[in-house]
N, C-alpha and C positions, 0 to 999 in steps of 0.2 A: 243545577243538579243536585238534588240534596242529597246526604248516607247516610246511613245506620252501619252504629258499629255492631260489631257479631263473632263468633267462637264458633269454631270448628268444633263440633262433636264424635265421637267414637259409636259406630255399629258392633257387634256381637255378632261375628254369626261362627255359625256351628261345621263343623264338618267332624260328620260323624265315619266311623271305620268302621268299615261292613264287615269285614270278617275277624279283625281282634275284638272289638264292642271300644268299647267308649266315642270321647267327642274329646276333640283340639276345639278352641274358638280361635276364631282368627280379630283380631281388631279392625278398622275400617272406617276411613274419617266420615260423617259425617255435618250438611251442611243446611239448617232445615230455618224452614220464614215462614210468620203467621202473624196474622192477621189485617185490621178496619183497610189500612195502608195499602196493603197490596187491591183490595177491590177499588180504591179513590185510584189504582195508575191505572183498572181495562180489568186486573189479572180476577180471573170469578170463580167460586165453587164448579168444578166439571171440563173450564176454557184448556185445551191444548196447547203445551205450547212445548220449544223450541230452544233449547239451548245452545248458546255457541263458550268454543274455547278454545285455551292457545295460554303457554307456561304464563305463570300467576294472574289469570286473569280470564269469570268466568260471565257470558250475560247474554239475559233470559227475556225472550222476544213470545206473544204471542205466534201462534202457530198459522203460516197462512196455510188454509184451505180450500185448495180446489174449485172450482165458481161448481163444476156438476156436482162433486159433493156436498154444497152447501147447498140446492135444487134437489136434490134426490132429503137429505133430509126432511128441510119445508114441509114437503110433502106431505097431504095427511094419509092415514094408515088405508089402506082398502080391505 
């Protein structure tokens, strides 16, 4: 198994106050990944993924597509 060093970044979200006006901002943790290495591992643009998580661990895998849905998507438009 290969590893990559990454950093947890932040995303800022606006919480607008409807009646009093003004905005407050909340910072939330953000993990972002990009690169050809994802494609080499089988993750392509537009693919659905499933994220499994527990304390101190995150695992990402391709989402399982049910057989019926895969057949429907493969049929040509009528």
